[in-house]
C-alpha positions, 0 to 999 in steps of 0.5 A: 496558511490556511486551513483546508476545507477537508482532511486527509486520512489514511493507514499505515499500508501506505507508502509514501515515495519520495515525499513524507505524509507529514510535509502532505499534512496526512493522518495515518493510522497504524493497522497493528503487528500481533507477535507473541504478546507484543502488540506493536503500531505499525510504523511506530512501535517497531520500524521497519528495519527492526520488523526483518530482522526479527522475522528471519529468526521468530518462529512466531508467524505475526498477525496483523490487526485493524485499527480499534474503531476508537481511534478512528471515532476519535479522529475523525471527530477531532479533525470536523472541529477544524476541516468541513468533512473528512476523506479516508482512504485505505487498503483493500477491504479484501485485505484488511478490516480496516476500512470496515472498521473506519467506515462503521466510525464514520457512520458513528461521528457523522457519516455526512461529514467523513467518506471513505475510500477503500483505494482496492489497494496497499502499499504507494497506490495507496499512497498515491491515492492520499497524495492526490487527495492532499494535493486535491484538498489543498487547492480546496475543493470539498469533499464530494470531488476529492472522492468523485477524483479518488475512483477515478484514478484506482483503475489507472493504478498498476503494482506487479510483484515477485516474491521469494517465499508464497509461503507468508501469502499462504500462511497468513491466508492472504494469497488468493487467486494466487493459490492458484500457483502452490505446488508447484513454488519451489523451482519458479519464481512467482509473479503477481498483480495486485489489481480489483483488491487481491493477489492475481498470479501472471508467470511462473518465472525459472529465476529471480534474475527472470522474474525481476525483468519480466516486472520492468516488462510489465510495468512498460507495457502497461502503458504510458505511466504518470508514476513509477515507482520501486517497492521491495522488502528487505531487499534494497540493493536489487531495489536500486537495482531495478530502478536502474533498470526501470528508469534506463529502459523506460527513460524515467528520470525520477522513480523513487523506492520505498521500502514496505511497512512492517504490516504487509510485509508479514504477508510478504516476506522477506524478498518481496520486490514489486514495481507500482505504476500510476498509469497516465490518463486517457 
């Protein structure tokens, strides 16, 4: 296999629906979960099932941190010995300091050859961007073309979600504009949207079932989709039911299901359920 001109890097908050980053030749840099005295690399030192088991019983709240700058510097330097350039796409800078750390590392190594992109998202939306970068790299595209394609792709991404509780978002400091839903959340289930790097409140729904139905309606009403995916946190049965409903009503055959990793789950808690949409290009 010929060496790509461009190497692709992302972080461990990316979810790859129906494919693995190894298959795509994407390097994944793990964020860190700090839990009591434990320092755990996301998806390496703690698996997703292990994380959710502990989350339900441990009274301490996990905290997360960006990868150390040295990890990015070493990775970029090594990749540039084999590739002409690196495209490094990461979760929203409003969610994490990872993008800033990656930018600092890129400038320290070779700012002209390492292009760092703030996806404005996480989970499957970030995964889709990294996957698209890998596909373009396979075609022999140069760094500038890959980066430009990802910037055009970002406005076509949507994530709609509902939570079992907003406690984790609030305590983790990631609640953003969804703060407006606090105060009456015991009696309703929130329906939220991730866009422009933030979490926006959409609706309050009385029941969990009603909130899940709204996810389907919102995803299908957003417009024709190039891809759809279901994401969840420790609620596999509900995720499968949601996929079936989405496939039936949207007349879509392939809708993969992805479970959120530990870093994202630290802020959403168990019971998060969502739909990612990659809208068709107009």
